[in-house]
matplotlib code that plots the C-alpha trace (Angstrom):
import matplotlib.pyplot as plt

x = [42.0, 44.3, 47.8, 49.6, 51.1, 49.9, 46.9, 43.9, 41.1, 38.5, 35.8, 36.1, 34.8, 32.2, 30.9, 30.9, 29.1, 26.3, 26.1, 26.0, 23.3, 21.2, 21.7, 20.5, 17.4, 16.5, 17.1, 14.9, 12.0, 12.4, 12.4, 9.2, 7.5, 8.7, 7.8, 4.2, 3.9, 6.2, 3.6, 2.6, 4.5, 2.4, 3.3, 4.3, 6.5, 8.1, 8.8, 10.4, 12.6, 13.9, 14.4, 16.7, 19.6, 19.1, 19.4, 22.6, 23.8, 23.1, 25.0, 27.9, 28.1, 28.2, 30.8, 32.9, 33.0, 34.2, 36.7, 38.2, 38.3, 40.2, 42.5, 40.7, 40.6, 37.6, 37.8, 35.5, 32.9, 32.8, 32.1, 29.4, 27.7, 27.6, 26.4, 23.6, 22.5, 22.3, 20.5, 17.8, 17.2, 17.4, 14.8, 12.4, 12.5, 12.5, 9.4, 7.4, 8.3, 7.6, 9.1, 11.6, 13.1, 13.4, 15.1, 17.7, 18.5, 18.7, 20.8, 23.3, 23.5, 23.9, 26.8, 28.7, 27.9, 29.0, 32.3, 32.7, 31.7, 34.3, 37.0, 36.0, 35.9, 39.4, 40.7, 39.2, 40.0, 42.3, 39.2, 37.7, 34.1, 35.0, 34.8, 31.0, 31.3, 33.5, 31.2, 28.2, 30.0, 30.6, 27.1, 25.7, 27.6, 26.2, 22.7, 22.8, 23.4, 20.5, 18.2, 19.1, 18.4, 15.1, 14.0, 13.8, 11.4, 7.6, 5.8, 8.6, 8.2, 10.2, 10.2, 13.8, 14.8, 13.3, 15.3, 18.5, 18.0, 17.3, 20.4, 22.5, 21.2, 22.2, 25.7, 25.8, 24.6, 27.3, 30.0, 28.7, 29.0, 32.5, 34.1, 37.1, 38.1, 41.7, 42.2, 41.1, 37.7]
y = [-17.4, -20.2, -18.9, -22.2, -22.1, -25.0, -25.9, -26.4, -23.8, -25.1, -23.6, -26.3, -29.2, -27.0, -25.7, -29.2, -30.6, -28.1, -28.6, -32.4, -32.2, -29.9, -32.4, -35.3, -33.4, -32.4, -35.9, -37.4, -35.0, -35.2, -39.0, -39.1, -36.7, -38.6, -42.0, -40.7, -39.6, -42.1, -44.2, -41.4, -38.7, -35.7, -32.0, -32.4, -35.4, -33.7, -30.6, -32.8, -34.5, -31.2, -29.7, -32.4, -31.8, -28.0, -28.4, -30.3, -27.3, -24.9, -27.2, -27.6, -23.8, -23.5, -26.3, -24.6, -21.3, -23.0, -25.0, -22.0, -19.9, -22.6, -23.8, -27.2, -28.8, -27.5, -28.7, -31.7, -29.4, -27.3, -30.5, -31.4, -28.0, -28.4, -32.0, -31.3, -28.2, -30.2, -33.0, -30.5, -29.5, -33.1, -34.2, -31.4, -32.6, -36.3, -35.8, -35.0, -38.4, -40.7, -42.6, -44.7, -41.5, -40.0, -43.2, -43.0, -39.3, -39.9, -43.0, -41.2, -38.4, -41.0, -42.6, -39.3, -37.7, -40.8, -40.7, -37.0, -37.7, -40.4, -38.0, -35.3, -37.8, -39.0, -35.4, -34.6, -37.9, -36.1, -34.3, -37.6, -38.7, -39.2, -43.0, -42.7, -40.1, -42.4, -45.4, -43.3, -42.3, -45.9, -47.0, -44.1, -45.2, -48.8, -47.5, -45.3, -48.4, -50.1, -47.1, -47.3, -51.0, -50.5, -48.1, -50.9, -53.0, -52.9, -51.2, -49.0, -46.6, -43.9, -45.4, -46.6, -42.9, -42.2, -45.0, -43.8, -40.2, -41.3, -43.6, -40.8, -38.6, -41.2, -41.2, -37.4, -37.8, -40.3, -38.0, -35.1, -37.0, -38.3, -35.0, -33.9, -30.3, -29.0, -30.6, -34.1, -33.9]
z = [30.0, 28.8, 28.2, 27.3, 23.8, 21.7, 23.7, 21.5, 22.1, 24.5, 22.3, 19.6, 21.7, 23.4, 20.0, 18.5, 21.6, 21.3, 17.6, 17.9, 20.6, 18.4, 15.5, 17.7, 18.8, 15.2, 13.9, 16.5, 15.9, 12.1, 12.2, 14.3, 11.8, 8.8, 10.3, 10.8, 7.1, 5.4, 3.6, 1.2, -0.5, 0.2, 0.7, 4.4, 3.6, 0.6, 2.8, 5.5, 2.9, 1.6, 5.1, 6.3, 3.9, 4.3, 8.0, 7.3, 5.3, 8.2, 10.6, 8.3, 8.0, 11.8, 12.0, 9.3, 11.1, 14.2, 12.3, 10.4, 13.6, 15.5, 12.7, 12.1, 8.7, 6.7, 3.1, 3.7, 5.3, 2.1, 0.2, 2.6, 2.2, -1.6, -1.5, 1.0, -0.9, -4.2, -2.4, -1.1, -4.7, -5.9, -3.3, -4.3, -7.9, -6.9, -4.7, -7.8, -9.3, -6.4, -3.5, -5.6, -7.0, -3.5, -2.3, -5.1, -4.4, -0.7, -1.2, -3.4, -0.7, 2.1, 0.3, -0.5, 2.9, 4.7, 3.0, 3.9, 7.5, 7.7, 6.4, 8.9, 11.8, 11.0, 10.8, 14.2, 16.0, 18.5, 19.9, 21.0, 20.3, 16.6, 16.6, 16.5, 13.7, 11.7, 12.3, 11.3, 8.1, 7.2, 8.1, 6.1, 3.0, 3.3, 4.1, 1.0, -1.2, 0.5, -0.2, -3.9, -3.9, -2.1, -4.8, -7.3, -5.2, -5.1, -2.2, -1.2, 1.7, 3.4, 6.8, 6.4, 6.0, 9.4, 11.0, 9.2, 10.5, 14.0, 14.1, 12.7, 15.5, 18.1, 16.7, 17.1, 20.7, 21.5, 19.9, 21.9, 25.1, 24.3, 23.1, 25.2, 25.9, 26.0, 29.4, 28.3, 30.0]

ax = plt.figure().add_subplot(projection="3d")
ax.plot(x, y, z, "-o")
ax.set_aspect("equal")
plt.show()
């Protein structure tokens, strides 16, 4: 038991580390499945597209619980939950219209979620490992703009979304490995 006043709870980095490792594993598996089905927009691909932001909602809820319990900033996590839930709905609708529509919805989500991720990373920078989260947020914002631009081109595919998800997962892995506990370890 840590009895020092003002020492941050050791559970914050531990909880985040576990969550980040789970997010990496999910992103890697999801990216592999999407990559295998990315040339067509069938039922499996549409389901994968909807599952990804819904998984993000679940992770943000877990993150929010930990943040509230430990006195960490939580407002941006609420925004992320709403954005990701709306994106899940938007992707379900967009999947009925084709790949360009999916790229536009995903792009808008990547832009807004990237900004939120950047804000959360800045708020948590004292925990360590947040440089990767901030970089990921910036890259997500740029990637979102490129997805929207891709939607206007002929022969679009969803393979870039698989790469985006995998790279995002790698950023979560890096952050998990760099998080520090209350003792700076």
